[in-house]
PAMIVO-490511 format. One line per field, with one value per residue: residue number from 1; residue in one letter; y, x, z of N, C-alpha, C, CB in turn. Coordinates in Angstrom, 3 decimals. Last residue first. Glycine has a CB too. Example, Ala and Ser with C-alpha at 12.3 -4.5 7.8 and 13.67 -1.06 7.14 Angstrom:
REM PAMIVO-490511
seq <- [2 | 1]
type <- [s | a]
n.yy <- [-2.250 | -5.690]
n.xx <- [12.850 | 13.190]
n.zz <- [7.080 | 7.800]
ca.yy <- [-1.060 | -4.500]
ca.xx <- [13.670 | 12.300]
ca.zz <- [7.140 | 7.800]
c.yy <- [0.030 | -3.300]
c.xx <- [12.900 | 13.200]
c.zz <- [7.870 | 7.800]
cb.yy <- [-0.598 | -4.473]
cb.xx <- [14.084 | 11.308]
cb.zz <- [5.725 | 9.046]
***
This chain:
REM PAMIVO-490511
seq <- [111 | 110 | 109 | 108 | 107 | 106 | 105 | 104 | 103 | 102 | 101 | 100 | 99 | 98 | 97 | 96 | 95 | 94 | 93 | 92 | 91 | 90 | 89 | 88 | 87 | 86 | 85 | 84 | 83 | 82 | 81 | 80 | 79 | 78 | 77 | 76 | 75 | 74 | 73 | 72 | 71 | 70 | 69 | 68 | 67 | 66 | 65 | 64 | 63 | 62 | 61 | 60 | 59 | 58 | 57 | 56 | 55 | 54 | 53 | 52 | 51 | 50 | 49 | 48 | 47 | 46 | 45 | 44 | 43 | 42 | 41 | 40 | 39 | 38 | 37 | 36 | 35 | 34 | 33 | 32 | 31 | 30 | 29 | 28 | 27 | 26 | 25 | 24 | 23 | 22 | 21 | 20 | 19 | 18 | 17 | 16 | 15 | 14 | 13 | 12 | 11 | 10 | 9 | 8 | 7 | 6 | 5 | 4 | 3 | 2 | 1]
type <- [l | t | e | e | q | e | q | t | w | p | p | t | c | s | l | l | l | k | l | n | g | k | y | t | f | k | k | g | a | p | i | v | v | l | d | g | q | a | c | s | e | k | q | d | e | i | l | f | y | g | e | g | e | l | v | y | y | i | f | d | s | d | h | e | i | i | t | t | e | h | g | s | q | t | q | v | l | v | f | e | s | k | a | t | l | d | s | i | p | f | i | k | g | n | i | g | v | k | e | f | s | n | q | t | p | e | k | i | v | y | m]
n.yy <- [70.084 | 72.359 | 74.763 | 77.754 | 79.029 | 79.565 | 81.701 | 83.936 | 86.632 | 88.760 | 87.416 | 88.017 | 88.944 | 89.345 | 89.436 | 89.780 | 88.021 | 86.769 | 83.566 | 80.863 | 78.040 | 76.890 | 76.392 | 74.854 | 74.122 | 73.562 | 75.876 | 77.455 | 80.544 | 80.756 | 82.263 | 83.696 | 85.519 | 87.510 | 88.488 | 89.978 | 87.352 | 84.183 | 80.735 | 77.770 | 75.487 | 72.358 | 71.129 | 70.240 | 72.614 | 74.146 | 75.026 | 77.524 | 78.242 | 80.832 | 83.825 | 87.360 | 89.747 | 89.972 | 88.550 | 88.579 | 86.421 | 86.116 | 83.982 | 84.166 | 82.434 | 79.972 | 77.804 | 76.896 | 74.167 | 73.533 | 71.874 | 73.199 | 74.949 | 77.245 | 78.043 | 79.086 | 81.599 | 83.940 | 86.342 | 88.477 | 90.894 | 91.094 | 92.570 | 91.972 | 93.089 | 94.137 | 96.055 | 98.941 | 100.554 | 98.993 | 97.059 | 97.321 | 96.745 | 94.011 | 91.519 | 89.859 | 86.564 | 83.702 | 80.112 | 77.568 | 77.422 | 80.817 | 83.797 | 86.991 | 89.615 | 91.176 | 94.778 | 97.040 | 97.215 | 99.804 | 102.271 | 103.346 | 106.017 | 106.988 | 107.939]
n.xx <- [79.241 | 77.621 | 78.572 | 77.448 | 76.069 | 73.528 | 73.785 | 76.462 | 78.729 | 80.384 | 83.579 | 84.486 | 83.908 | 85.344 | 84.426 | 85.618 | 84.677 | 85.124 | 84.974 | 85.890 | 86.043 | 86.603 | 85.687 | 86.311 | 86.561 | 87.894 | 88.090 | 86.796 | 88.490 | 90.836 | 90.929 | 92.966 | 92.898 | 94.801 | 94.815 | 93.798 | 93.234 | 94.107 | 94.342 | 95.926 | 95.047 | 95.108 | 94.125 | 91.964 | 91.230 | 91.435 | 90.243 | 91.163 | 90.646 | 90.903 | 89.957 | 89.035 | 88.320 | 88.795 | 90.391 | 89.175 | 88.926 | 87.918 | 87.031 | 86.129 | 83.337 | 82.541 | 82.297 | 83.127 | 82.370 | 82.285 | 81.219 | 79.471 | 79.447 | 81.869 | 82.066 | 81.413 | 80.446 | 80.776 | 80.021 | 80.901 | 80.027 | 80.865 | 80.864 | 81.517 | 82.010 | 80.868 | 79.034 | 78.768 | 76.684 | 74.524 | 75.581 | 76.098 | 75.247 | 76.860 | 75.303 | 76.082 | 75.523 | 76.393 | 76.806 | 75.742 | 73.986 | 72.842 | 71.340 | 71.622 | 71.712 | 71.030 | 70.895 | 72.354 | 75.327 | 77.674 | 77.479 | 79.473 | 80.118 | 78.945 | 76.034]
n.zz <- [79.140 | 77.092 | 74.818 | 73.369 | 71.395 | 72.394 | 74.180 | 73.444 | 74.098 | 71.720 | 70.444 | 73.660 | 76.923 | 80.036 | 83.377 | 86.517 | 89.491 | 92.580 | 94.200 | 95.684 | 93.402 | 90.055 | 86.607 | 83.395 | 79.827 | 76.599 | 73.896 | 72.026 | 72.499 | 75.241 | 78.142 | 80.527 | 83.411 | 85.487 | 88.954 | 91.026 | 93.288 | 91.750 | 90.770 | 89.515 | 87.085 | 85.563 | 82.550 | 81.063 | 79.713 | 82.724 | 85.618 | 87.897 | 91.385 | 93.797 | 95.535 | 95.688 | 93.092 | 90.345 | 87.805 | 84.593 | 81.840 | 78.674 | 76.135 | 72.795 | 71.390 | 70.229 | 72.098 | 75.135 | 76.932 | 80.480 | 83.361 | 86.246 | 88.353 | 89.271 | 92.829 | 95.309 | 95.058 | 92.421 | 89.917 | 87.241 | 85.065 | 81.688 | 78.496 | 75.048 | 71.618 | 69.295 | 69.223 | 71.232 | 72.158 | 72.674 | 74.388 | 77.053 | 80.070 | 81.603 | 83.378 | 86.197 | 87.545 | 89.485 | 89.745 | 89.970 | 87.633 | 87.558 | 86.974 | 85.332 | 85.955 | 89.081 | 89.322 | 88.744 | 86.746 | 87.024 | 84.383 | 81.818 | 79.895 | 77.628 | 76.097]
ca.yy <- [68.701 | 71.894 | 73.337 | 77.102 | 78.719 | 78.584 | 80.345 | 83.527 | 85.281 | 88.545 | 88.275 | 88.569 | 87.954 | 89.937 | 88.608 | 90.579 | 88.083 | 87.852 | 84.499 | 82.009 | 78.973 | 76.676 | 77.055 | 75.125 | 74.702 | 73.033 | 75.169 | 76.053 | 79.819 | 80.894 | 80.997 | 83.767 | 84.146 | 87.491 | 87.603 | 90.606 | 88.756 | 85.044 | 82.158 | 78.591 | 76.664 | 73.118 | 71.745 | 69.327 | 71.484 | 74.449 | 73.775 | 77.197 | 77.702 | 79.541 | 82.913 | 85.944 | 89.370 | 91.178 | 88.228 | 89.297 | 86.716 | 86.633 | 84.434 | 84.120 | 83.593 | 81.161 | 77.574 | 78.097 | 74.596 | 73.999 | 72.134 | 72.389 | 73.556 | 76.845 | 77.782 | 77.765 | 81.253 | 82.592 | 86.033 | 87.124 | 90.751 | 90.499 | 92.489 | 92.022 | 92.484 | 93.272 | 94.706 | 98.001 | 101.156 | 100.197 | 96.682 | 98.083 | 97.070 | 95.453 | 91.882 | 91.109 | 87.573 | 84.722 | 81.463 | 78.018 | 76.467 | 79.438 | 82.954 | 85.541 | 89.285 | 90.100 | 93.448 | 96.834 | 96.953 | 98.402 | 101.893 | 102.437 | 105.441 | 106.139 | 107.669]
ca.xx <- [79.718 | 77.795 | 78.317 | 78.036 | 77.477 | 73.680 | 73.538 | 75.070 | 78.247 | 79.460 | 82.391 | 84.651 | 83.548 | 85.237 | 84.560 | 85.140 | 85.411 | 84.418 | 85.560 | 85.074 | 86.551 | 86.142 | 86.459 | 85.456 | 86.989 | 87.044 | 88.745 | 87.012 | 87.307 | 90.488 | 90.416 | 92.578 | 92.772 | 94.037 | 95.204 | 94.784 | 93.004 | 93.799 | 94.159 | 95.417 | 95.860 | 94.639 | 95.273 | 92.528 | 91.790 | 91.318 | 90.648 | 90.531 | 91.421 | 90.376 | 90.937 | 88.985 | 88.403 | 88.648 | 89.975 | 90.065 | 88.481 | 89.047 | 86.662 | 87.252 | 83.887 | 82.766 | 82.769 | 82.586 | 83.196 | 81.732 | 82.330 | 79.575 | 79.080 | 80.984 | 82.561 | 82.042 | 81.004 | 80.487 | 80.331 | 80.532 | 80.530 | 79.979 | 81.482 | 80.566 | 82.413 | 82.039 | 78.515 | 79.595 | 77.977 | 74.281 | 75.288 | 76.943 | 74.480 | 76.878 | 75.800 | 75.472 | 76.224 | 75.433 | 77.300 | 76.691 | 75.065 | 72.824 | 71.788 | 71.404 | 71.165 | 71.643 | 70.308 | 71.936 | 73.888 | 77.391 | 77.462 | 78.379 | 80.462 | 80.114 | 76.621]
ca.zz <- [79.174 | 78.470 | 74.971 | 74.534 | 71.119 | 71.318 | 74.694 | 73.258 | 74.367 | 72.832 | 70.392 | 72.322 | 75.901 | 78.706 | 82.184 | 85.399 | 88.234 | 91.898 | 93.241 | 96.071 | 94.393 | 91.422 | 87.667 | 84.537 | 81.107 | 77.667 | 74.993 | 71.708 | 72.026 | 73.826 | 77.636 | 79.126 | 82.913 | 84.242 | 87.857 | 90.156 | 92.958 | 92.891 | 90.462 | 90.610 | 87.374 | 86.720 | 83.213 | 82.062 | 78.959 | 81.301 | 84.995 | 86.628 | 90.269 | 93.383 | 94.978 | 96.007 | 94.510 | 91.166 | 89.166 | 85.500 | 83.195 | 79.440 | 77.476 | 73.716 | 72.106 | 69.404 | 70.736 | 74.494 | 75.813 | 79.211 | 82.464 | 85.037 | 88.630 | 88.183 | 91.492 | 95.248 | 96.359 | 92.874 | 91.307 | 87.665 | 86.425 | 82.675 | 79.815 | 76.149 | 72.885 | 69.172 | 68.997 | 70.479 | 71.858 | 71.868 | 72.996 | 76.129 | 78.861 | 81.400 | 82.051 | 85.751 | 86.787 | 89.079 | 89.497 | 90.973 | 87.897 | 87.071 | 88.083 | 85.333 | 84.644 | 88.316 | 89.472 | 90.133 | 86.884 | 87.304 | 85.795 | 82.149 | 81.189 | 77.460 | 77.389]
c.yy <- [67.996 | 70.423 | 72.940 | 75.639 | 78.016 | 78.183 | 79.276 | 82.079 | 85.119 | 87.105 | 87.978 | 87.450 | 88.613 | 88.812 | 89.450 | 89.777 | 89.095 | 88.175 | 85.587 | 83.194 | 80.019 | 77.723 | 76.841 | 75.898 | 74.701 | 73.636 | 74.756 | 75.247 | 78.390 | 80.085 | 81.206 | 82.375 | 84.220 | 86.065 | 87.750 | 89.760 | 89.315 | 86.473 | 82.899 | 80.033 | 77.492 | 74.259 | 72.657 | 69.850 | 70.537 | 73.330 | 73.951 | 75.859 | 77.518 | 78.970 | 81.584 | 85.146 | 87.853 | 90.885 | 89.505 | 89.052 | 87.484 | 87.105 | 84.895 | 84.669 | 83.251 | 82.304 | 78.837 | 78.098 | 75.769 | 74.138 | 72.515 | 72.715 | 72.655 | 75.359 | 77.399 | 77.423 | 79.923 | 82.383 | 84.593 | 86.931 | 89.421 | 90.467 | 92.041 | 91.908 | 92.681 | 92.585 | 93.690 | 96.653 | 100.263 | 100.871 | 97.884 | 97.830 | 97.961 | 95.787 | 93.403 | 91.475 | 88.769 | 85.836 | 82.419 | 79.425 | 76.986 | 78.698 | 81.526 | 84.935 | 87.797 | 89.912 | 92.434 | 95.437 | 96.640 | 98.209 | 100.396 | 102.024 | 104.632 | 105.543 | 106.651]
c.xx <- [79.265 | 78.161 | 78.611 | 77.614 | 78.165 | 75.129 | 73.831 | 74.948 | 76.785 | 78.940 | 81.455 | 84.586 | 83.658 | 84.962 | 84.377 | 85.453 | 84.783 | 85.271 | 84.580 | 85.641 | 85.522 | 86.757 | 85.788 | 86.300 | 85.882 | 87.520 | 87.719 | 87.664 | 87.696 | 89.240 | 90.007 | 92.170 | 92.216 | 94.069 | 94.257 | 95.217 | 94.155 | 93.633 | 93.784 | 95.286 | 95.180 | 95.607 | 94.740 | 93.811 | 92.565 | 92.013 | 90.367 | 91.087 | 90.534 | 91.270 | 90.273 | 90.122 | 88.429 | 88.856 | 89.988 | 89.539 | 89.570 | 88.493 | 87.934 | 86.737 | 85.166 | 83.498 | 83.171 | 83.150 | 82.467 | 82.823 | 81.729 | 80.874 | 79.155 | 80.696 | 81.477 | 82.592 | 81.740 | 81.110 | 79.943 | 80.936 | 80.006 | 80.700 | 80.446 | 81.346 | 81.335 | 82.453 | 79.649 | 78.904 | 78.872 | 75.593 | 74.964 | 76.619 | 75.278 | 76.175 | 75.724 | 76.107 | 75.376 | 76.211 | 76.135 | 77.231 | 76.154 | 74.063 | 71.687 | 71.919 | 70.887 | 70.937 | 71.071 | 71.385 | 73.535 | 75.884 | 77.187 | 78.512 | 79.256 | 80.626 | 77.747]
c.zz <- [80.429 | 78.445 | 76.419 | 74.603 | 72.267 | 71.063 | 73.637 | 73.722 | 73.959 | 72.883 | 71.567 | 71.309 | 74.531 | 77.720 | 80.935 | 84.146 | 87.288 | 90.678 | 92.812 | 95.300 | 94.753 | 92.324 | 89.001 | 85.549 | 82.152 | 78.986 | 76.045 | 72.811 | 71.693 | 73.475 | 76.179 | 78.654 | 81.500 | 83.721 | 86.667 | 88.984 | 92.124 | 92.392 | 91.735 | 90.153 | 88.455 | 87.003 | 84.318 | 82.718 | 79.892 | 80.532 | 83.505 | 86.173 | 89.049 | 92.305 | 94.664 | 95.412 | 94.610 | 92.646 | 90.003 | 86.912 | 83.931 | 80.782 | 78.171 | 75.043 | 72.850 | 70.098 | 69.974 | 73.075 | 75.183 | 78.156 | 81.126 | 84.317 | 87.403 | 88.351 | 90.514 | 93.870 | 96.311 | 94.244 | 91.612 | 89.117 | 86.948 | 84.014 | 80.830 | 77.454 | 73.939 | 70.466 | 69.004 | 70.364 | 71.007 | 71.444 | 72.107 | 74.663 | 77.895 | 80.074 | 81.901 | 84.413 | 86.420 | 88.397 | 89.293 | 90.790 | 88.837 | 87.536 | 87.591 | 86.639 | 84.539 | 86.984 | 88.635 | 90.374 | 88.337 | 87.434 | 85.930 | 83.614 | 81.645 | 78.763 | 77.193]
cb.yy <- [68.655 | 72.129 | 72.500 | 77.833 | 79.976 | 79.131 | 80.217 | 83.687 | 84.946 | 89.511 | 88.083 | 89.340 | 87.389 | 90.730 | 87.458 | 92.020 | 86.707 | 89.134 | 83.746 | 82.258 | 79.638 | 75.257 | 78.562 | 73.797 | 76.118 | 71.458 | 76.048 | 75.953 | 80.517 | 80.451 | 80.478 | 84.332 | 83.270 | 88.507 | 86.145 | 90.966 | 89.584 | 84.961 | 82.362 | 78.497 | 77.511 | 72.201 | 72.547 | 67.994 | 71.999 | 75.856 | 72.515 | 78.312 | 76.368 | 79.663 | 82.719 | 85.377 | 89.959 | 91.795 | 87.141 | 90.848 | 85.418 | 87.803 | 83.296 | 84.943 | 84.141 | 81.661 | 76.870 | 79.436 | 73.426 | 75.334 | 70.894 | 72.624 | 73.502 | 77.152 | 76.715 | 76.714 | 81.201 | 81.544 | 87.005 | 86.047 | 91.958 | 89.072 | 93.849 | 90.887 | 93.078 | 94.064 | 94.637 | 97.836 | 101.497 | 101.193 | 95.706 | 97.756 | 97.768 | 95.995 | 91.164 | 92.262 | 86.975 | 85.265 | 81.487 | 77.094 | 76.069 | 79.401 | 83.184 | 84.879 | 89.723 | 88.800 | 93.460 | 97.859 | 95.783 | 97.934 | 102.713 | 101.183 | 106.552 | 106.918 | 107.150]
cb.xx <- [81.232 | 76.509 | 79.182 | 77.628 | 78.225 | 73.088 | 72.083 | 74.614 | 78.418 | 78.289 | 81.644 | 85.977 | 82.100 | 86.538 | 83.547 | 85.804 | 85.459 | 84.196 | 86.047 | 85.086 | 87.804 | 86.494 | 86.613 | 84.869 | 87.476 | 87.086 | 89.841 | 87.834 | 86.680 | 91.660 | 89.210 | 93.733 | 91.849 | 94.614 | 95.229 | 95.968 | 92.826 | 94.914 | 93.068 | 96.338 | 96.087 | 94.495 | 96.169 | 92.807 | 92.719 | 91.941 | 89.878 | 90.775 | 92.075 | 88.921 | 92.118 | 87.701 | 87.204 | 87.272 | 90.901 | 90.134 | 88.120 | 89.793 | 85.941 | 88.499 | 82.863 | 81.469 | 81.715 | 82.968 | 83.451 | 81.012 | 83.290 | 78.362 | 77.692 | 81.619 | 83.580 | 81.055 | 79.904 | 81.007 | 79.606 | 81.200 | 80.090 | 79.531 | 82.097 | 79.493 | 83.743 | 83.182 | 77.746 | 80.967 | 78.683 | 73.415 | 74.126 | 78.384 | 73.170 | 78.343 | 74.979 | 75.661 | 76.768 | 74.608 | 78.231 | 77.808 | 75.692 | 72.727 | 70.934 | 72.106 | 72.122 | 71.623 | 68.826 | 70.895 | 73.458 | 78.120 | 76.399 | 78.382 | 80.852 | 81.205 | 75.547]
cb.zz <- [79.077 | 79.315 | 73.973 | 75.820 | 70.795 | 70.051 | 75.172 | 71.756 | 75.845 | 72.725 | 69.052 | 72.196 | 76.137 | 78.320 | 82.203 | 85.365 | 87.577 | 92.841 | 92.024 | 97.649 | 93.892 | 91.917 | 87.385 | 85.156 | 80.894 | 77.711 | 75.628 | 70.500 | 70.788 | 72.947 | 78.500 | 78.254 | 83.844 | 83.180 | 88.332 | 90.940 | 94.239 | 93.982 | 89.367 | 91.843 | 86.095 | 87.966 | 82.191 | 81.420 | 77.825 | 80.954 | 85.610 | 85.555 | 90.656 | 92.883 | 95.944 | 95.549 | 95.329 | 90.953 | 89.794 | 85.160 | 83.952 | 78.672 | 78.296 | 73.176 | 73.085 | 68.917 | 69.973 | 75.293 | 74.772 | 79.400 | 82.339 | 84.105 | 89.198 | 86.774 | 91.535 | 95.660 | 97.409 | 91.866 | 92.262 | 86.760 | 87.349 | 82.245 | 80.227 | 76.029 | 73.369 | 68.662 | 67.666 | 71.141 | 73.136 | 72.656 | 72.962 | 76.377 | 79.246 | 81.407 | 80.921 | 86.814 | 85.567 | 90.302 | 88.273 | 91.006 | 86.606 | 85.539 | 89.401 | 84.115 | 83.536 | 89.111 | 89.072 | 90.518 | 85.969 | 88.592 | 86.570 | 81.212 | 82.245 | 76.812 | 78.400]
***
């Protein structure tokens, strides 16, 4: 199966966000896609040490704070966060997140 439907249930709920991880590990071990939703934003600042995070804004607006640089975002924007950068985001947002390589808890540092 090469067409993956949106998961019906959340895979996680934490720090102001919830997400649905698309089950693609049988097809590729190189990347991961997550549908992320928040009404107010991520409640912590993190450094993702191993994965590049690329967010596509599906709905809403807000801002990302990346390495102390604040950038507004809205529907249709692509936000690229290279591995090793400190970031957080705020706003009422629905985001599609690409993680390359796939995210694991051990590679994330919460500040």
